NUFI-549082 format. One record per residue (C-alpha): residue number from 1; x, y, z. Coordinates in Angstrom, 1 decimal. Layout:
<rs>
NUM,X,Y,Z .
...
</rs>
This chain:
<rs>
1,5.8,52.7,-35.5 .
2,7.2,49.6,-34.0 .
3,6.3,46.3,-35.5 .
4,7.8,44.0,-33.0 .
5,5.9,41.0,-31.8 .
6,6.6,38.9,-28.7 .
7,7.8,36.0,-30.8 .
8,10.2,38.2,-32.8 .
9,12.3,40.5,-30.6 .
10,12.4,40.7,-26.8 .
11,12.4,44.3,-25.5 .
12,14.3,45.5,-22.5 .
13,13.3,48.9,-21.1 .
14,16.7,50.7,-20.8 .
15,15.2,53.2,-18.4 .
16,15.0,50.3,-15.9 .
17,18.8,50.2,-15.9 .
18,19.4,53.9,-16.1 .
19,21.0,54.1,-12.6 .
20,23.0,50.9,-13.2 .
21,26.6,51.9,-14.1 .
22,27.5,48.3,-14.9 .
23,24.8,48.1,-17.6 .
24,26.3,48.6,-21.1 .
25,23.6,50.0,-23.3 .
26,25.5,49.6,-26.5 .
27,26.0,45.9,-25.9 .
28,22.3,45.5,-25.1 .
29,21.3,47.2,-28.3 .
30,23.8,45.1,-30.3 .
31,22.3,41.9,-28.9 .
32,18.8,43.2,-29.7 .
33,19.9,43.4,-33.3 .
34,20.9,39.8,-33.3 .
35,17.8,38.7,-31.5 .
36,15.6,40.4,-34.1 .
37,16.4,37.6,-36.6 .
38,14.1,34.6,-36.8 .
39,14.4,31.3,-38.7 .
40,11.7,32.6,-41.1 .
41,14.0,35.5,-42.3 .
42,15.6,33.5,-45.0 .
43,16.1,36.5,-47.3 .
44,17.6,38.5,-44.5 .
45,16.7,41.8,-42.9 .
46,17.5,45.4,-43.9 .
47,18.3,48.2,-41.6 .
48,14.7,49.5,-41.8 .
49,13.4,46.0,-40.9 .
50,15.7,45.9,-37.9 .
51,14.7,49.4,-36.8 .
52,11.1,48.4,-36.9 .
53,11.6,45.2,-34.9 .
54,13.9,46.7,-32.3 .
55,12.5,50.2,-32.0 .
56,16.0,51.7,-32.3 .
57,16.7,54.8,-34.4 .
58,17.9,54.1,-38.0 .
59,21.2,55.8,-37.4 .
60,21.9,53.5,-34.4 .
61,20.9,50.4,-36.3 .
62,23.3,51.4,-39.1 .
63,26.2,51.7,-36.7 .
64,25.4,48.5,-35.0 .
65,25.0,46.5,-38.2 .
66,28.3,47.9,-39.5 .
67,30.1,46.8,-36.3 .
68,28.5,43.3,-36.3 .
69,29.4,43.0,-40.0 .
70,33.0,43.8,-39.3 .
71,33.1,41.2,-36.5 .
72,31.5,38.5,-38.7 .
73,28.3,38.2,-36.7 .
74,26.3,39.5,-39.7 .
75,26.8,38.9,-43.4 .
76,25.8,41.5,-46.0 .
77,24.2,40.7,-49.4 .
78,25.1,43.4,-51.9 .
79,22.3,42.3,-54.2 .
80,19.4,42.7,-51.7 .
81,20.9,45.2,-49.3 .
82,20.0,42.8,-46.4 .
83,21.8,41.1,-43.6 .
84,21.9,37.5,-42.5 .
85,23.5,36.0,-39.4 .
86,27.1,34.9,-39.7 .
87,28.7,31.7,-38.6 .
88,30.0,33.1,-35.2 .
89,26.4,33.4,-34.0 .
90,26.0,29.7,-34.6 .
91,28.9,29.0,-32.3 .
92,27.3,30.9,-29.5 .
93,24.1,28.9,-29.9 .
94,25.9,25.6,-29.8 .
95,27.9,26.7,-26.8 .
96,24.6,27.3,-25.0 .
97,23.1,24.0,-26.1 .
98,26.2,22.1,-25.1 .
99,25.8,23.5,-21.5 .
100,22.3,22.1,-21.2 .
101,23.0,18.5,-20.3 .
102,19.3,17.9,-19.7 .
103,18.9,17.8,-23.5 .
104,21.0,14.7,-23.7 .
105,18.9,13.0,-21.1 .
106,15.6,14.2,-22.4 .
107,16.0,13.8,-26.1 .
108,15.6,9.9,-26.3 .
109,12.7,10.1,-23.9 .
110,11.1,12.8,-25.9 .
111,11.5,10.8,-29.1 .
112,10.0,7.7,-27.5 .
113,7.0,9.7,-26.3 .
114,6.5,11.3,-29.8 .
115,6.7,7.9,-31.5 .
116,4.3,6.4,-29.0 .
117,1.8,9.2,-29.4 .
118,1.9,9.0,-33.2 .
119,1.5,11.2,-36.2 .
120,1.0,14.9,-35.6 .
121,2.5,15.0,-32.2 .
122,5.6,17.1,-31.4 .
123,7.4,17.0,-28.0 .
124,9.6,20.0,-27.2 .
125,11.8,21.5,-24.4 .
126,12.3,25.2,-24.1 .
127,13.5,28.0,-22.0 .
128,12.5,31.7,-21.5 .
129,13.9,34.4,-23.7 .
130,12.4,37.5,-22.3 .
131,8.8,37.6,-23.7 .
132,9.2,34.3,-25.6 .
133,10.0,30.7,-25.1 .
134,12.8,29.3,-27.3 .
135,12.9,25.6,-28.2 .
136,16.2,24.0,-27.3 .
137,15.1,20.4,-28.2 .
138,12.3,18.8,-30.1 .
139,11.1,15.4,-31.3 .
140,8.6,14.2,-33.8 .
141,7.2,10.7,-34.6 .
142,9.6,9.0,-36.9 .
143,6.8,7.9,-39.2 .
144,4.8,11.0,-38.8 .
145,3.6,13.0,-41.8 .
146,2.0,16.0,-40.1 .
147,3.6,18.1,-37.4 .
148,4.0,21.7,-36.2 .
149,6.6,23.5,-38.2 .
150,8.8,24.4,-35.3 .
151,12.4,23.4,-34.6 .
152,15.3,24.1,-32.2 .
153,15.6,27.9,-32.1 .
154,11.9,28.6,-32.8 .
155,10.3,31.1,-30.5 .
156,6.7,31.0,-29.2 .
157,4.7,33.3,-27.0 .
158,5.5,33.3,-23.3 .
159,2.0,34.7,-22.4 .
160,-0.2,32.5,-24.7 .
161,1.5,29.2,-25.2 .
162,1.2,26.1,-23.0 .
163,5.0,26.0,-22.6 .
164,5.2,29.7,-21.6 .
165,2.4,29.4,-19.1 .
166,3.8,26.3,-17.6 .
167,7.1,28.1,-17.3 .
168,5.5,31.0,-15.5 .
169,3.7,28.6,-13.1 .
170,7.0,26.9,-12.2 .
171,8.9,30.0,-11.3 .
172,9.3,31.5,-7.9 .
173,6.7,33.9,-6.6 .
174,9.0,36.9,-7.1 .
175,9.9,36.1,-10.6 .
176,6.3,35.2,-11.5 .
177,5.1,38.6,-10.3 .
178,7.8,40.3,-12.4 .
179,6.9,38.3,-15.5 .
180,3.1,38.9,-15.1 .
181,3.7,42.7,-14.7 .
182,5.9,42.6,-17.8 .
183,3.2,40.9,-19.8 .
184,0.5,43.2,-18.5 .
185,2.5,46.2,-19.7 .
186,2.7,44.8,-23.2 .
187,-1.0,43.6,-23.4 .
188,-3.9,45.7,-24.6 .
189,-6.1,46.7,-21.6 .
190,-9.1,45.0,-23.2 .
191,-7.2,41.7,-23.5 .
192,-5.4,41.7,-20.2 .
193,-8.2,40.2,-17.9 .
194,-8.5,37.2,-20.1 .
195,-4.7,36.6,-20.4 .
196,-4.3,37.1,-16.6 .
197,-7.0,34.6,-15.8 .
198,-5.6,32.0,-18.3 .
199,-2.2,32.3,-16.7 .
200,-3.7,31.8,-13.3 .
201,-5.7,28.8,-14.6 .
202,-2.4,27.3,-15.9 .
203,-0.8,27.6,-12.4 .
204,-3.9,26.0,-10.8 .
205,-3.9,23.1,-13.3 .
206,-0.2,22.4,-12.6 .
207,-0.7,22.7,-8.9 .
208,-3.6,20.2,-8.9 .
209,-2.6,17.7,-11.6 .
210,0.9,18.5,-12.6 .
211,0.3,19.6,-16.2 .
212,-1.4,22.4,-18.1 .
213,-3.7,21.8,-21.0 .
214,-3.9,24.7,-23.5 .
215,-6.9,24.2,-25.9 .
216,-6.5,26.6,-28.8 .
217,-5.0,29.3,-26.6 .
218,-1.8,29.8,-28.6 .
219,-3.3,29.1,-32.0 .
220,-6.9,28.3,-32.6 .
221,-6.2,25.1,-34.4 .
222,-3.5,23.8,-32.1 .
223,-3.9,22.0,-28.7 .
224,-1.0,21.3,-26.4 .
225,0.0,20.3,-22.9 .
226,3.0,21.5,-20.9 .
227,4.9,20.7,-17.7 .
228,7.5,23.0,-16.0 .
229,10.9,21.5,-15.2 .
230,13.5,22.6,-12.7 .
231,16.6,20.4,-12.3 .
232,16.9,18.7,-8.9 .
233,20.6,19.7,-9.0 .
234,19.8,23.3,-9.8 .
235,22.5,23.3,-12.4 .
236,20.3,24.4,-15.4 .
237,17.9,27.3,-15.8 .
238,14.1,26.9,-15.4 .
239,12.7,25.1,-18.4 .
240,9.4,23.6,-19.6 .
241,8.4,20.6,-21.7 .
242,5.3,20.6,-24.0 .
243,3.5,18.2,-26.3 .
244,1.3,19.6,-29.0 .
245,-0.2,19.2,-32.4 .
246,-3.2,19.9,-34.6 .
247,-6.5,20.1,-32.7 .
248,-8.2,17.6,-35.0 .
249,-5.6,15.0,-33.9 .
250,-5.2,16.0,-30.3 .
251,-8.6,16.4,-28.9 .
252,-9.2,18.0,-25.4 .
253,-10.1,14.5,-24.1 .
254,-6.9,12.9,-25.3 .
255,-4.8,15.9,-24.1 .
256,-6.3,15.7,-20.6 .
257,-6.6,11.9,-20.1 .
258,-3.7,10.5,-22.1 .
259,-1.1,13.0,-23.3 .
260,-0.9,15.2,-20.2 .
261,-0.3,12.3,-17.8 .
262,2.3,10.7,-20.2 .
263,4.2,14.0,-20.5 .
264,4.2,14.5,-16.8 .
265,5.5,10.9,-16.3 .
266,8.3,11.6,-18.8 .
267,9.3,14.9,-17.1 .
268,9.4,13.1,-13.8 .
269,11.7,10.4,-15.3 .
270,14.1,13.1,-16.6 .
271,14.3,14.5,-13.0 .
272,14.9,11.0,-11.5 .
273,17.7,10.4,-14.0 .
274,19.3,13.5,-12.6 .
275,19.7,15.8,-15.6 .
</rs>
């Protein structure tokens, strides 16, 4: 039985590419192995863990981990029988971040906003990774003691988070339909009407006031607000900014009257600077 969650491992239906002769299935599966790892997997993952998260047969996982080990993308711990990511994976991540110049422009503005908003607030920038949003930048109040335990590389739900729903709202109609259909296929029928309506509500909020307030929709004790971002130059992929924190610090009123407008103002400033 598969144990994958949307925050852990994205899933691509290989049947979708069955007629595409340019699609390399082995490469896709190898990348799925690497994407199965999360920052929380400090003790590593075994072949069985990877099979559970990817849905791949054990024999296939064994061949893939052997190959990735030989290439240095995985490191094997003889004592635990588990794999950890190797240094070459880190170089790929830094190459990606280095190509996102918007991070350099946004980071000081994000830090300033986090400092101004105070303890408990985190401001982040993220992009879509299949069924998840991955943080590519984040900022916390310098003197803050309380904050969400998320960092660059953390993945959160595309369907339930403020950042994910803002991203969906900011996409083209064609891409939005594809994403919503993808989410529908992975959502239990009894939950789908609520998720569908909440995604539609996010799009309406962004259309009418420029930001989306998510009150306990991702986690019951977390409130957040998000704004989609598309570079005026079109030189970076679609992204989204969010600002969030514990619900007892970020009330609905403050989210809607203070933090939402301030986040929107910051995002607009990033766009004017020309990132």
